[in-house]
C-alpha positions as CSV (number, residue, x, y, z in Angstrom):
1,M,6.2,1.7,-23.0
2,Q,8.0,-0.5,-20.5
3,I,9.3,0.7,-17.2
4,K,13.0,1.4,-17.7
5,N,15.8,0.7,-15.4
6,T,18.1,3.4,-16.7
7,Q,18.3,7.2,-16.7
8,L,15.9,7.4,-13.7
9,L,17.6,10.2,-11.8
10,Q,19.3,12.2,-14.5
11,S,16.8,15.0,-14.2
12,C,16.2,14.8,-10.4
13,L,16.2,18.1,-8.5
14,L,17.5,17.8,-4.9
15,R,16.3,20.2,-2.2
16,T,18.7,21.8,0.3
17,V,19.2,19.5,3.1
18,V,16.9,20.4,6.0
19,L,17.3,17.3,8.0
20,A,20.9,16.2,8.9
21,L,21.5,12.5,8.7
22,G,21.9,10.8,12.1
23,V,20.8,7.9,14.0
24,F,18.4,7.5,16.8
25,A,17.1,4.5,18.8
26,L,13.3,4.2,19.0
27,T,11.7,4.2,22.5
28,S,8.4,2.8,23.8
29,E,7.0,6.2,24.6
30,A,6.0,6.9,21.0
31,V,4.3,3.5,20.8
32,A,1.9,4.6,23.5
33,Q,1.3,7.9,21.7
34,Q,0.6,6.1,18.4
35,Q,-1.9,3.9,20.1
36,Q,-3.5,6.9,21.7
37,D,-3.7,8.5,18.3
38,G,-5.6,5.5,17.0
39,V,-2.8,3.9,15.1
40,R,-2.8,0.2,15.9
41,I,0.7,-1.4,16.3
42,Q,0.3,-4.8,14.7
43,G,2.3,-7.9,14.8
44,R,5.3,-8.6,17.0
45,D,8.9,-7.3,17.2
46,P,10.9,-9.4,14.8
47,L,14.2,-7.8,15.5
48,S,16.2,-6.7,18.6
49,T,18.0,-3.8,16.9
50,S,16.6,-0.4,16.2
51,I,15.9,1.4,13.0
52,P,18.6,4.0,12.2
53,L,16.7,7.0,11.0
54,P,17.5,10.7,10.6
55,V,17.6,12.8,13.7
56,Q,15.5,16.0,13.5
57,T,17.9,19.1,13.5
58,G,16.1,21.4,11.1
59,P,12.6,22.7,10.9
60,I,10.0,20.4,12.5
61,L,8.1,18.4,9.9
62,D,4.6,17.1,10.1
63,F,5.4,13.7,8.8
64,R,1.8,12.7,8.2
65,E,1.0,16.0,6.4
66,E,4.1,15.5,4.2
67,L,2.8,12.0,3.3
68,R,-0.7,13.4,2.5
69,T,0.9,16.0,0.3
70,Y,3.0,13.4,-1.4
71,V,-0.1,11.3,-2.3
72,Q,-1.9,14.4,-3.5
73,R,1.0,15.2,-5.9
74,V,1.0,11.6,-7.1
75,S,-2.8,11.9,-7.8
76,T,-2.5,15.2,-9.6
77,Y,0.3,13.9,-11.8
78,A,-1.5,10.7,-12.6
79,R,-4.6,12.4,-13.7
80,S,-2.7,14.9,-15.8
81,Q,-1.5,11.8,-17.8
82,K,-4.8,9.9,-17.7
83,N,-7.8,11.7,-16.4
84,D,-9.7,8.6,-15.3
85,F,-6.8,7.0,-13.5
86,I,-7.8,5.5,-10.2
87,I,-6.0,6.0,-6.9
88,V,-6.5,3.7,-3.9
89,A,-4.6,4.3,-0.6
90,R,-3.9,1.3,1.5
91,D,-3.6,1.4,5.3
92,A,-4.1,5.1,5.4
93,G,-6.8,5.3,8.1
94,D,-5.0,7.8,10.3
95,L,-4.2,10.1,7.3
96,L,-7.9,10.8,7.0
97,I,-7.9,13.2,9.9
98,K,-5.8,16.2,11.0
99,R,-5.1,16.8,14.6
100,D,-4.8,20.2,16.2
101,V,-1.2,21.0,17.1
102,Q,-2.2,22.3,20.5
103,D,-4.8,19.7,21.4
104,E,-4.7,16.3,19.7
105,K,-8.2,15.6,20.8
106,I,-9.4,18.2,18.3
107,I,-9.6,16.6,14.9
108,S,-10.9,17.6,11.5
109,P,-11.3,15.7,8.2
110,A,-8.3,15.8,5.8
111,R,-10.5,16.8,3.0
112,T,-7.9,17.7,0.4
113,F,-6.2,14.3,0.9
114,M,-9.6,12.4,0.8
115,R,-10.6,14.2,-2.4
116,S,-7.3,13.2,-4.1
117,I,-8.0,9.5,-3.8
118,D,-10.9,7.3,-5.0
119,G,-10.8,4.6,-2.5
120,I,-9.2,3.3,0.7
121,M,-8.1,-0.2,1.6
122,F,-7.9,-1.4,5.2
123,D,-6.1,-4.5,6.5
124,G,-7.6,-6.9,8.9
125,L,-11.0,-5.2,9.6
126,F,-12.7,-8.5,10.5
127,V,-10.0,-11.1,10.7
128,G,-6.2,-11.1,10.6
129,H,-5.3,-8.9,13.5
130,Q,-1.6,-9.6,14.3
131,R,-2.0,-13.2,13.0
132,V,-3.8,-15.0,10.3
133,G,-7.3,-15.9,11.5
134,Q,-7.3,-13.7,14.6
135,V,-10.3,-11.4,15.2
136,P,-9.5,-7.9,16.3
137,P,-10.3,-7.1,19.9
138,P,-13.3,-4.8,20.6
139,E,-11.2,-1.6,21.1
140,I,-9.5,-2.1,17.7
141,Q,-12.9,-2.8,16.1
142,Q,-14.1,0.5,17.4
143,I,-11.1,2.3,15.8
144,H,-11.9,0.5,12.5
145,K,-15.5,1.5,12.7
146,Q,-14.6,5.2,13.0
147,R,-12.2,5.0,10.1
148,I,-14.7,3.3,7.9
149,E,-17.3,5.9,8.7
150,R,-14.9,8.7,7.8
151,A,-14.0,7.1,4.5
152,K,-17.6,6.6,3.6
153,R,-18.5,10.2,4.6
154,G,-15.6,11.3,2.3
155,G,-17.2,9.5,-0.6
156,M,-14.5,6.9,-1.0
157,K,-14.9,3.3,-2.0
158,T,-13.9,1.0,0.9
159,L,-12.0,-2.2,0.4
160,S,-10.3,-4.5,2.8
161,M,-7.7,-7.2,2.9
162,E,-8.6,-9.9,5.4
163,F,-6.3,-12.8,6.5
164,A,-7.7,-16.2,7.3
165,A,-7.2,-19.8,6.2
166,K,-10.2,-21.7,7.6
167,P,-13.3,-21.7,5.4
168,T,-15.6,-20.8,8.3
169,E,-13.4,-17.8,9.1
170,I,-13.3,-16.8,5.5
171,D,-17.0,-17.0,4.9
172,N,-17.7,-15.0,8.1
173,A,-15.4,-12.2,7.1
174,Y,-17.1,-11.9,3.7
175,R,-20.5,-11.8,5.4
176,Q,-19.4,-9.0,7.7
177,A,-17.8,-7.0,4.9
178,R,-20.9,-7.3,2.7
179,S,-23.2,-6.2,5.6
180,Q,-21.1,-2.9,5.8
181,N,-20.9,-2.4,2.0
182,I,-17.1,-3.2,2.0
183,V,-15.5,-5.1,-0.8
184,S,-13.1,-7.6,0.8
185,N,-10.5,-10.1,-0.4
186,V,-9.8,-12.8,2.2
187,V,-6.4,-14.4,1.7
188,H,-4.6,-17.2,3.4
189,R,-1.1,-15.7,3.8
190,P,0.4,-12.2,4.2
191,T,0.3,-10.1,1.1
192,P,4.0,-10.0,0.4
193,D,3.8,-13.8,-0.2
194,L,0.8,-14.0,-2.4
195,S,1.9,-16.0,-5.4
196,E,-1.5,-17.8,-5.9
197,L,-5.2,-17.2,-5.6
198,P,-6.8,-18.2,-2.3
199,P,-8.0,-21.9,-2.4
200,H,-11.4,-20.8,-0.8
201,P,-13.8,-19.9,-2.2
202,R,-13.1,-21.5,-5.5
203,R,-15.0,-18.7,-7.4
204,P,-15.0,-15.0,-6.6
205,H,-17.2,-13.9,-3.7
206,D,-20.2,-12.0,-5.2
207,E,-19.2,-13.0,-8.7
208,N,-20.4,-10.4,-11.1
209,P,-21.1,-10.9,-14.9
210,N,-21.2,-7.2,-15.7
211,N,-18.6,-4.9,-17.1
212,V,-16.6,-3.1,-14.4
213,L,-15.7,0.4,-15.6
214,S,-15.3,2.3,-12.3
215,L,-14.2,1.5,-8.8
216,N,-17.9,1.8,-7.7
217,D,-18.7,-1.2,-9.9
218,V,-16.3,-3.5,-8.1
219,K,-17.8,-6.3,-6.0
220,N,-14.7,-8.5,-5.5
221,F,-11.0,-8.4,-6.2
222,A,-7.8,-10.5,-6.3
223,Y,-4.3,-9.5,-5.1
224,I,-1.1,-11.1,-6.5
225,S,2.2,-9.8,-5.2
226,E,4.4,-12.4,-7.0
227,P,3.2,-12.9,-10.6
228,G,6.7,-14.2,-11.4
229,A,5.7,-17.5,-9.6
230,W,3.8,-18.4,-12.8
231,G,7.0,-18.4,-14.8
232,R,5.9,-17.0,-18.1
233,Q,4.0,-13.7,-18.2
234,D,1.6,-15.0,-20.8
235,Q,0.8,-18.0,-18.6
236,F,0.1,-15.7,-15.6
237,A,-2.1,-13.4,-17.8
238,L,-4.1,-16.3,-19.2
239,D,-4.6,-17.9,-15.8
240,M,-5.9,-14.6,-14.4
241,H,-8.0,-14.1,-17.5
242,D,-9.6,-17.5,-16.7
243,T,-11.3,-15.9,-13.6
244,N,-14.2,-13.6,-13.1
245,F,-12.8,-11.1,-10.5
246,D,-13.9,-7.5,-11.0
247,L,-10.5,-6.1,-10.1
248,I,-7.0,-7.6,-10.2
249,I,-4.3,-5.9,-8.1
250,V,-0.8,-7.0,-9.2
251,D,2.8,-6.3,-8.6
252,P,3.8,-4.8,-12.0
253,F,6.9,-6.9,-12.2
254,A,7.3,-10.6,-12.8
255,G,10.8,-11.2,-11.5
256,R,13.1,-8.6,-13.0
257,E,10.8,-7.8,-16.0
258,P,7.8,-5.6,-16.0
259,L,4.5,-7.1,-17.0
260,S,4.1,-6.3,-20.7
261,R,1.4,-4.1,-22.1
262,S,-0.1,-7.1,-23.8
263,A,-0.2,-9.0,-20.5
264,V,-1.9,-6.1,-18.8
265,E,-4.4,-5.9,-21.6
266,T,-5.2,-9.6,-21.3
267,L,-5.8,-9.2,-17.5
268,K,-8.5,-6.6,-18.3
269,Y,-11.0,-9.2,-19.3
270,K,-12.8,-11.8,-17.3
271,K,-13.3,-15.4,-18.3
272,L,-16.9,-14.6,-19.4
273,G,-15.6,-11.7,-21.6
274,A,-16.7,-8.7,-19.5
275,R,-14.3,-5.8,-18.8
276,R,-12.6,-5.5,-15.4
277,L,-10.1,-3.2,-13.8
278,V,-6.4,-3.9,-13.3
279,F,-4.3,-2.0,-10.7
280,A,-0.6,-2.0,-9.9
281,R,1.0,-1.9,-6.5
282,M,3.0,1.3,-5.8
283,D,5.0,1.5,-2.6
284,I,6.0,5.1,-2.0
285,G,7.3,4.7,1.5
286,T,10.2,2.3,1.0
287,V,13.0,1.7,-1.5
288,A,14.1,-1.8,-2.4
289,S,17.4,-3.1,-3.9
290,Y,15.5,-5.6,-6.0
291,R,13.5,-3.0,-7.9
292,Y,14.4,-1.9,-11.4
293,Y,15.2,1.7,-10.3
294,W,18.0,0.7,-7.8
295,K,21.5,1.8,-8.8
296,P,24.6,-0.2,-7.9
297,E,26.1,2.6,-6.0
298,W,23.1,3.1,-3.8
299,R,23.2,2.2,-0.1
300,E,21.8,3.3,3.2
301,G,22.5,7.1,3.4
302,S,23.4,7.4,-0.3
303,P,21.4,9.0,-1.9
304,F,20.8,10.9,1.4
305,W,17.1,10.1,1.4
306,I,17.7,6.4,1.9
307,A,17.1,5.9,5.6
308,G,17.2,2.9,7.9
309,P,16.6,-0.7,6.9
310,Y,13.0,-2.1,6.9
311,P,12.4,-4.6,9.7
312,G,12.6,-8.2,8.5
313,D,13.7,-7.3,4.9
314,P,17.4,-6.5,4.6
315,D,17.0,-5.5,0.9
316,R,14.4,-2.8,1.7
317,Y,14.8,0.6,3.3
318,F,12.7,3.4,4.6
319,V,13.0,6.6,2.6
320,E,12.6,10.3,3.5
321,Y,9.6,10.4,1.3
322,W,9.2,14.1,1.4
323,R,12.5,14.6,-0.6
324,L,12.2,15.5,-4.2
325,G,15.0,13.1,-5.2
326,W,12.9,10.1,-4.1
327,Q,9.6,11.6,-5.4
328,D,11.2,12.0,-8.9
329,V,11.8,8.3,-8.9
330,M,8.2,7.6,-8.3
331,F,6.4,10.2,-10.5
332,G,6.6,13.4,-12.5
333,N,8.8,12.4,-15.4
334,E,9.1,9.9,-18.3
335,N,11.5,7.7,-16.3
336,S,9.4,7.5,-13.2
337,Y,7.6,4.5,-11.8
338,L,4.1,5.9,-12.2
339,F,4.7,7.1,-15.8
340,G,5.6,3.6,-16.7
341,L,2.5,2.1,-15.1
342,I,0.3,4.5,-17.0
343,R,2.0,3.7,-20.3
344,Q,1.6,0.0,-19.6
345,G,-2.1,0.4,-19.5
346,Y,-3.0,0.0,-15.8
347,D,-6.4,1.5,-14.8
348,G,-5.0,2.6,-11.4
349,V,-2.7,2.0,-8.5
350,V,-2.9,0.9,-4.9
351,I,-0.5,3.2,-3.0
352,E,1.3,1.3,-0.3
353,G,3.9,2.2,2.3
354,L,1.6,4.7,3.9
355,R,2.5,3.9,7.5
356,S,6.1,4.8,7.0
357,Y,5.6,8.1,8.8
358,L,5.5,6.0,12.1
359,A,9.2,5.3,11.7
360,F,10.0,9.0,11.7
361,E,7.7,10.3,14.4
362,G,9.4,9.3,17.6
363,N,11.8,7.2,19.7
364,V,10.3,3.7,19.9
365,E,11.6,0.2,19.6
366,I,11.2,-1.4,16.2
367,P,7.7,-0.4,15.3
368,Q,5.5,-3.5,15.4
369,A,3.5,-1.7,12.7
370,F,6.1,-3.1,10.3
371,A,6.3,-6.6,11.8
372,P,5.2,-9.5,9.5
373,L,1.8,-11.1,10.0
374,E,2.0,-14.3,12.1
375,Y,0.6,-17.6,11.2
376,P,-1.5,-19.4,13.8
377,A,0.2,-22.1,15.9
378,N,-0.4,-25.6,14.7
């Protein structure tokens, strides 16, 4: 059953408004707090304006806990539809812990959240900090190490997206990942622009001839955010079928049209004939006017849960992700994004947009956490 672009919000239930819409300019004080909390602000400020987001006038929300709860609800619903459906959370390192409200130095594992997901994906663990090919500084490496250890103690499969273009940098990143039992994909450009497989190495790292039936079996993966670049869906599916990656992560749309069930089924088999996994991207933290669910009358502030514009992308907006209206778009009914993915035959999802809580937590300049990855100077 294909993802539909009609009748999405006919059955949506809206909560009583607990946050009045307003605007605030973000200040640098929260940046310092975010860094103290272990959240690395990446990239550079691409804009000089500030993000208009709701001002807090009602009950104080724990934005991180609201996001954890959201992911937990997504997980519960997905497995009610398909009990072996796999959930991977991308860039959710700081959601793995809860901080004491009186003393932020006191932390405890977010066990309910961790048990609701099967794996976690980090960005730039070994290379690709702020820019393609840049190695993280020692203090950031220490933060990464702590997060990796938490994920492994929680029993989650650990994956990473690394960003490098030089073969020596790429090979070194793969070696480091393998030494820590992390499954990595090293790509040559930021993930929003991935419309091709990386040119190096020419075959999957740790190429595996066996069937891949669970996330624990995965030894390598590919990530494609623009399958429409292939033109025809069948051509894209056949080209991916002609590889031996254990896992393929794709945007579920090729242009305006969702990848067909037959295309997804073709993706599930390697060139050598063995079975592999196919996951879809699922951004739960932003809404985009180029997605199928967007209605002509929607705009910033209407529906009320559409918040400020996303830096660097005028067709994308932050959302008040804790609102039932937005969550009904994403999951829970037959018109929802997740229901369509399951019906199309995907084995799982990579949940993205999990740093969106940063935009609601304080007054800071445009969060560099949302800045695009830079390319190295020529």
